[in-house]
C-alpha positions in Angstrom: 45.3 -21.2 -37.6 42.0 -22.9 -38.2 41.6 -24.1 -41.8 45.2 -25.0 -42.4 46.2 -28.6 -43.2 49.6 -28.1 -41.4 50.0 -25.9 -38.4 53.7 -26.0 -37.6 56.3 -28.3 -39.3 59.8 -28.8 -38.0 62.3 -31.1 -39.9 65.9 -31.3 -40.9 66.9 -29.6 -44.1 69.9 -30.6 -46.3 73.0 -29.7 -44.2 70.9 -28.0 -41.6 69.6 -30.2 -38.7 66.5 -28.9 -36.9 67.8 -28.3 -33.4 66.9 -26.2 -30.3 63.4 -25.4 -31.6 60.6 -24.4 -29.3 56.9 -24.1 -30.1 55.2 -21.9 -27.5 57.0 -21.5 -24.1 56.6 -21.4 -20.4 53.9 -19.0 -19.3 54.2 -16.5 -16.5 52.0 -16.6 -13.4 49.9 -13.7 -14.7 49.4 -15.5 -18.1 48.4 -18.7 -16.3 45.9 -16.8 -14.2 43.7 -16.3 -17.3 42.0 -19.0 -19.5 43.1 -17.1 -22.7 46.0 -18.2 -24.9 48.4 -15.3 -24.4 52.1 -14.7 -24.0 54.1 -17.4 -25.7 51.0 -19.6 -26.2 50.0 -20.6 -29.7 46.5 -21.6 -30.6 47.0 -24.2 -33.4 44.3 -26.1 -35.3 43.9 -27.6 -38.7 41.3 -29.2 -40.9 42.3 -32.9 -41.3 46.0 -32.1 -40.9 48.5 -32.0 -38.1 48.9 -29.3 -35.5 52.6 -29.7 -34.9 54.6 -32.1 -37.2 58.2 -33.1 -36.7 59.0 -34.6 -40.0 58.9 -33.6 -43.7 57.7 -36.5 -46.0 58.8 -34.5 -49.1 62.4 -34.2 -48.0 62.4 -37.6 -46.1 63.7 -36.0 -42.9 62.7 -35.8 -39.3 63.7 -33.2 -36.7 67.0 -34.0 -35.0 66.0 -32.0 -31.9 65.9 -31.1 -29.2 62.4 -29.8 -29.8 60.1 -28.4 -27.0 56.3 -27.9 -27.5 54.9 -26.2 -24.4 52.2 -23.8 -23.2 50.0 -24.1 -26.3 46.3 -24.6 -27.1 46.1 -27.4 -29.7 42.6 -27.8 -31.2 41.3 -25.4 -28.5 39.9 -21.9 -29.1 42.2 -19.0 -28.1 39.5 -18.2 -25.5 40.1 -21.6 -23.9 36.4 -22.4 -24.0 35.7 -24.8 -26.9 37.3 -26.7 -29.7 38.2 -25.4 -33.2 39.3 -27.2 -36.3 39.6 -31.0 -36.7 43.2 -32.0 -36.7 44.1 -35.6 -37.3 47.0 -35.2 -34.9 47.6 -32.4 -32.5 51.3 -33.4 -32.2 52.9 -35.9 -34.6 56.5 -37.1 -34.0 57.1 -39.8 -36.6 59.6 -40.8 -39.3 59.2 -39.0 -42.6 59.3 -42.2 -44.6 56.8 -44.3 -42.6 57.5 -47.3 -40.5 58.6 -47.3 -36.9 62.3 -46.4 -37.2 64.4 -43.2 -37.6 62.0 -40.8 -36.0 62.6 -37.4 -34.6 64.9 -37.1 -31.5 64.8 -35.5 -28.1 61.2 -34.2 -28.1 59.4 -32.8 -25.1 55.7 -32.1 -25.2 54.7 -30.1 -22.1 57.0 -30.0 -19.1 57.3 -30.6 -15.3 56.3 -27.0 -14.6 52.5 -26.5 -14.8 53.3 -23.3 -16.8 54.6 -25.5 -19.6 51.3 -27.5 -20.0 49.7 -27.9 -23.4 45.9 -28.1 -23.6 44.8 -30.5 -26.3 41.2 -30.9 -27.5 39.2 -32.5 -30.3 40.6 -34.0 -33.5 41.3 -37.7 -34.0 44.6 -38.2 -32.0 46.3 -36.1 -29.3 50.0 -36.9 -29.3 51.6 -39.7 -31.4 55.2 -40.7 -31.7 56.9 -43.5 -33.7 60.6 -44.4 -33.1 61.1 -41.0 -31.5 64.3 -41.2 -29.3 64.0 -39.8 -25.8 60.4 -38.7 -26.3 58.7 -37.1 -23.3 55.1 -36.2 -22.7 54.8 -34.3 -19.4 52.1 -32.6 -17.6 49.6 -32.0 -20.5 45.8 -31.6 -20.2 43.9 -33.6 -22.8 40.1 -33.1 -23.0 40.4 -30.6 -20.2 39.8 -26.8 -20.6 42.1 -24.3 -18.9 39.3 -23.6 -16.4 39.4 -27.3 -15.4 36.1 -28.4 -17.0 35.7 -31.0 -19.7 36.1 -30.1 -23.4 35.9 -32.4 -26.4 38.7 -35.0 -26.3 40.4 -36.6 -29.2 38.2 -39.1 -30.9 40.5 -42.2 -31.1 43.4 -41.9 -28.7 45.0 -39.3 -26.4 48.6 -40.5 -26.5 50.1 -43.2 -28.7 53.7 -44.5 -28.9 55.5 -47.0 -31.2 59.0 -47.7 -29.8 60.1 -50.6 -32.0 63.6 -49.4 -32.7 64.4 -46.8 -30.0 67.3 -47.0 -27.7 66.1 -44.3 -25.3 62.7 -45.2 -23.6 59.8 -42.8 -23.8 58.4 -41.1 -20.7 54.7 -40.3 -20.3 54.2 -38.7 -16.9 51.9 -36.4 -15.0 49.4 -35.9 -17.8 45.6 -35.4 -17.1 42.9 -36.7 -19.4 39.1 -36.5 -19.5 38.0 -38.7 -22.4 34.9 -39.5 -24.4 33.6 -43.1 -24.1 35.3 -44.4 -27.2 38.7 -42.8 -26.7 41.8 -44.8 -25.8 43.9 -43.1 -23.1 47.5 -44.3 -23.6 48.6 -46.9 -26.1 52.1 -48.2 -26.4 53.5 -50.6 -29.1 56.8 -52.5 -28.7 57.2 -51.4 -25.0 60.1 -49.3 -23.8 58.0 -46.7 -22.2 57.7 -45.4 -18.6 54.1 -44.4 -17.9 54.1 -42.7 -14.5 51.6 -40.7 -12.5 49.0 -40.0 -15.2 45.3 -39.3 -14.4 42.8 -40.8 -16.9 39.1 -40.3 -16.4 36.6 -42.0 -18.8 37.5 -43.4 -22.2 37.3 -46.9 -23.6 40.5 -48.3 -22.1 42.9 -46.4 -19.8 46.2 -47.9 -20.8 46.9 -50.5 -23.5 50.1 -52.2 -24.3 50.8 -54.4 -27.4 53.6 -55.8 -29.6 56.5 -56.8 -27.3 59.8 -55.3 -28.4 63.4 -56.4 -28.0 64.0 -53.8 -25.3 61.3 -55.1 -23.0 57.9 -54.0 -21.9 56.6 -50.9 -20.1 56.8 -49.6 -16.6 53.3 -48.6 -15.6 53.3 -47.0 -12.2 51.3 -44.7 -9.9 48.6 -43.9 -12.5 45.0 -43.2 -11.7 42.3 -44.7 -14.0 38.7 -44.0 -13.3 35.4 -45.0 -15.0 36.6 -46.5 -18.3 34.0 -48.3 -20.4 36.1 -51.4 -20.7 39.4 -52.4 -19.1 41.3 -50.0 -16.9 44.5 -51.5 -18.3 44.8 -54.1 -21.1 48.0 -55.9 -21.7 48.7 -57.9 -24.9 52.5 -58.3 -24.7 55.4 -59.2 -22.5 57.6 -58.0 -19.6 55.4 -55.1 -18.3 55.7 -54.1 -14.7 52.4 -52.7 -13.3 52.7 -51.3 -9.8 51.2 -48.7 -7.5 48.2 -47.8 -9.7 44.7 -46.9 -8.7 41.9 -48.3 -10.9 38.2 -47.8 -10.1 34.8 -48.1 -11.9 36.0 -49.9 -15.0 33.1 -51.6 -16.8 35.2 -54.7 -17.5 38.4 -55.9 -15.7 40.6 -53.5 -13.7 43.7 -55.1 -15.3 43.5 -57.7 -18.0 46.2 -59.7 -19.6 45.1 -61.1 -22.9 46.1 -64.4 -24.5 49.7 -64.2 -25.5 50.6 -61.7 -22.8 53.5 -63.3 -20.9 56.0 -62.7 -18.1 54.2 -59.6 -16.8 54.3 -58.6 -13.1 51.2 -57.1 -11.6 51.6 -55.5 -8.2 54.5 -55.9 -5.7 55.3 -56.8 -2.1 57.2 -53.6 -1.2 55.5 -50.5 0.2 53.5 -48.6 -2.5 53.8 -51.4 -5.1 50.3 -52.9 -4.7 47.7 -51.8 -7.2 44.4 -50.7 -5.7 41.4 -51.9 -7.8 37.9 -51.0 -6.7 34.4 -51.4 -8.2 35.4 -52.9 -11.6 33.6 -55.5 -13.8 30.1 -54.2 -13.3 29.4 -54.6 -17.1 31.0 -58.0 -17.5 31.4 -59.6 -14.0 35.1 -60.1 -14.8 37.8 -60.1 -12.3 39.7 -57.2 -10.8 42.7 -58.9 -12.4 41.9 -61.2 -15.3 44.5 -63.3 -17.0 43.5 -65.2 -20.2 45.9 -67.8 -21.6 47.0 -71.4 -21.9 48.2 -73.8 -19.3 51.8 -72.7 -20.2 51.1 -69.0 -19.7 53.2 -67.3 -17.0 52.4 -64.0 -15.3 53.1 -63.1 -11.7 50.5 -61.3 -9.5 52.1 -60.1 -6.3 50.4 -58.0 -3.6 47.3 -56.0 -4.8 44.3 -54.8 -2.9 40.7 -53.7 -3.5 37.0 -54.2 -2.9 33.6 -54.3 -4.5 34.8 -55.9 -7.7 32.5 -58.2 -9.7 33.9 -61.7 -10.2 37.0 -63.0 -8.5 39.8 -60.7 -7.5 42.3 -62.8 -9.6 40.5 -64.7 -12.4 42.4 -67.1 -14.6 40.7 -68.0 -17.9 42.1 -71.0 -19.8 41.6 -71.7 -23.5 40.4 -75.3 -22.7 37.9 -76.7 -20.3 40.7 -78.0 -18.0 43.3 -75.4 -18.5 44.5 -72.9 -15.9 46.9 -70.2 -16.9 50.0 -70.2 -14.8 49.4 -73.9 -14.1 48.5 -73.5 -10.5 45.5 -74.1 -8.3 45.1 -71.9 -5.2 46.9 -73.0 -2.0 44.9 -74.2 1.0 44.9 -72.4 4.4 44.4 -75.3 6.9 44.8 -73.2 10.1 44.4 -69.5 10.6 45.1 -67.7 13.9 45.3 -64.1 14.9 49.1 -64.0 14.2 49.9 -67.1 12.2 48.6 -69.4 9.5 49.6 -72.6 7.9 48.6 -74.8 5.0 49.5 -76.6 1.8 50.7 -75.5 -1.6 52.7 -76.9 -4.6 56.2 -77.7 -3.5 58.7 -74.8 -3.4 56.2 -72.2 -4.4 56.0 -68.7 -2.9 52.9 -68.2 -0.8 51.4 -64.8 -0.2 49.0 -64.5 2.7 46.4 -61.8 2.7 43.7 -60.5 5.1 40.1 -60.1 3.9 37.3 -58.0 5.4 34.6 -60.0 3.7 34.0 -63.3 2.0 33.3 -61.5 -1.3 35.5 -62.9 -4.1 36.2 -59.5 -5.5 37.7 -58.1 -2.3 41.3 -58.5 -1.1 43.0 -56.8 1.8 46.5 -56.2 3.1 49.4 -58.5 2.5 50.2 -60.2 5.8 53.3 -62.4 4.9 55.3 -64.0 2.1 56.7 -67.4 2.7 58.0 -70.4 0.7 56.4 -73.8 0.8 58.8 -76.7 1.5 59.6 -79.6 -0.7 56.5 -81.4 0.5 54.3 -78.4 -0.1 53.8 -77.4 3.6 54.0 -73.7 4.6 53.6 -71.7 7.7 53.8 -68.0 8.4 53.6 -65.4 11.2 52.4 -61.9 11.0 51.2 -58.9 13.0 48.2 -59.8 15.2 44.8 -59.4 13.6 41.4 -59.3 15.2 39.6 -62.7 15.8 37.4 -63.5 12.8 39.7 -61.8 10.3 39.5 -63.8 7.0 42.9 -65.1 5.8 43.4 -66.2 2.2 46.5 -67.0 0.1 47.9 -67.2 -3.4 50.9 -69.2 -4.6 53.5 -68.3 -7.2 56.0 -70.6 -9.0 59.5 -69.1 -9.6 58.5 -65.8 -8.0 60.5 -62.8 -9.0 61.7 -64.4 -12.3 60.6 -64.0 -15.9 58.8 -67.4 -15.7 56.8 -66.7 -12.6 53.1 -67.7 -12.5 50.4 -67.0 -9.9 47.2 -68.8 -8.9 43.8 -67.4 -8.1 43.0 -66.5 -4.4 42.2 -69.5 -2.3 39.2 -70.0 0.0 39.4 -67.7 3.0 39.5 -69.0 6.6 38.4 -67.0 9.7 41.2 -66.5 12.2 40.7 -68.1 15.6 42.2 -66.6 18.8 45.8 -67.2 19.5 46.4 -69.7 22.4 47.4 -67.9 25.6 51.1 -67.5 26.2 52.6 -69.5 29.1 53.6 -67.5 32.2 57.1 -66.1 32.4 58.9 -67.4 35.5 61.1 -64.2 35.6 58.0 -62.1 36.0 56.5 -64.1 38.8 54.8 -66.8 36.8 55.1 -70.5 37.7 56.4 -71.3 34.2 56.9 -74.9 33.1 55.8 -76.7 30.0 56.6 -75.9 26.4 56.1 -72.6 24.7 53.1 -72.5 22.4 52.8 -68.8 21.6 50.8 -67.4 18.8 53.7 -67.5 16.3 54.9 -70.5 14.3 56.3 -73.1 16.6 58.7 -74.2 14.0 59.4 -71.0 12.1 61.0 -70.8 8.7 64.6 -69.5 8.7 64.8 -65.7 8.5 65.5 -64.6 4.9 69.0 -63.1 4.3 69.3 -59.4 4.8 68.9 -57.5 1.5 72.1 -56.6 -0.3 72.9 -53.7 -2.5 73.0 -54.7 -6.2 76.4 -54.4 -7.9 76.7 -53.1 -11.4 79.2 -54.5 -13.9 79.8 -52.7 -17.2 80.2 -55.5 -19.8 80.7 -53.4 -22.9 81.6 -49.9 -23.8 83.1 -47.9 -26.6 86.8 -47.6 -27.4 88.7 -45.5 -24.9 89.6 -43.0 -27.7 87.9 -42.8 -31.2 86.4 -40.4 -33.6 82.9 -42.0 -33.2 80.3 -39.7 -31.8 78.1 -42.6 -30.7 78.8 -44.6 -27.5 77.0 -47.8 -26.6 77.1 -49.4 -23.1 75.9 -52.8 -21.8 75.7 -53.6 -18.1 74.2 -56.0 -15.7 73.4 -56.2 -12.0 74.1 -58.8 -9.3 71.8 -59.9 -7.9 69.6 -59.3 -11.0 66.2 -59.9 -9.4 64.3 -56.6 -9.2 67.2 -54.5 -10.1 66.6 -51.2 -11.9 69.3 -49.0 -13.4 70.0 -45.3 -13.5 72.5 -43.7 -15.8 74.2 -40.3 -16.4 76.7 -38.9 -18.8 79.1 -36.2 -17.7 77.2 -33.6 -15.6 73.7 -34.7 -16.5 71.2 -35.7 -13.9 70.6 -39.4 -13.0 67.8 -40.9 -15.1 66.2 -44.3 -15.4 67.8 -46.5 -18.1 68.2 -50.0 -19.4 70.9 -52.1 -21.0 72.0 -51.4 -23.7 72.3 -47.6 -23.3 73.3 -45.6 -26.4 74.4 -41.9 -26.6 74.5 -40.2 -29.9 76.0 -37.0 -31.3 78.6 -36.7 -28.6 80.8 -33.6 -28.5 84.5 -33.8 -29.1 86.4 -34.2 -25.8 86.5 -36.4 -22.7 83.3 -38.1 -21.4 82.4 -40.1 -18.3 79.5 -42.6 -18.2 78.1 -43.6 -14.8 75.6 -46.3 -14.0 74.1 -47.6 -10.7 71.4 -50.1 -9.7 68.7 -50.1 -7.1 66.7 -53.0 -5.7 63.9 -52.3 -3.2 65.2 -49.3 -1.3 68.9 -50.1 -1.7 71.2 -48.4 -4.2 74.5 -50.0 -5.1 77.8 -48.4 -5.9 78.4 -46.3 -9.0 80.4 -47.8 -11.8 82.0 -45.4 -14.3 83.5 -45.6 -17.8 85.7 -42.9 -19.2 86.3 -42.3 -22.9 87.2 -39.6 -25.4 85.9 -38.4 -28.8 88.6 -37.1 -31.1 88.1 -34.5 -33.7 
């Protein structure tokens, strides 16, 4: 289709919604074994147009959906070797009338099966969506040929989302990208996207978020970002959760929060939540995690790990000579032993204690313990025994686990001394006597309460019986800290969701909405709401 200004257009027509359309299809194993576009695969390219467009500006309509785009070569030659054409967008899912509202609905680009992967090359932008409800970008290859080698990537951005008015968050998961130096990997505007398990190699910035929306920020988890020219991840907005990612070789910061970025959480204290950041900052000597802002800025940095980063592992850059974003200096480790440490911090802050394998500022090891300073600012912690000489350092966080949490830089490390010998045990033949001075804290903090399963309460739902084909639910969890929700309607599978949750175009009949909450590794009881749509 080279030479066209529009490859495929799908949009509603008067009285005829565009539903159940598929461009391409799932390839067989035999078709996947070749690099040629065959079977249901379409090779689509245009000259300064759009490969697949899901709106009609002349009619002022977008595709109702569902629409599936899978198994195609977009901007790639049918042989699977080089690029062809010069599309502005390979896939464009936007409103017909402009602006970031009333876009197409229920669009899937790619799929969880490798046989549904689209290969996208060249042009200006790969995949772009604006106000597209329930938009999913799954398992695609961008800037990668079917044989696995690099091919020309989109010039400006691989994947771009604008979610200002959506009620269903977008999902960008399992995509692979090999990008040219000036190409942006994934860009989201107005949050409400889940960015999970993507692989990004090269490019200007791996993942960039901007323009906080009313529905909250993005969940950025388990992605791999390698060798970007600038930041691995750049955050301009609010309420993003960035956990379990691997970032290496970025020319600037591994993760950077710009001035105005507030209430973000970087890393986590549970298994698998720490971000691993290695070898970043070689072009700018910036921190592995850099936060720029005013004294009043608030962003939480929980457990993260990495080595060989230029500059400090956590670097706070104020807007004035005396300003420190998050308003905290690092805590002090006054005593470090093999299995315990103590020191001072701001009163009632949460102190995270880490091991370090070297004195290099850009290296941070495993999380050893998390404790809370008392009202006078004193803290003490015990942890699994470490070798003598292990460096111990700490950060402190005010209001940890809340929207107003803020974290300090990493404090000066202290080498661990040997634990004192334990006194003999009289029951095992020792002479006993004297007070116990074992390697742990002689006056330990009380054990934290056992974690509890979060309980969900549905606070708003539709009328029990009505003719409306739209149903909106609001719900909350107790305790709310760290709680994440999963929803399902009728026989659908459980899926991540947030409050409010809206379902549209419901069929006539009885329906059951279910919601549950998880926190850590605990899942609470399911709450349900039953209602009916009348003809």
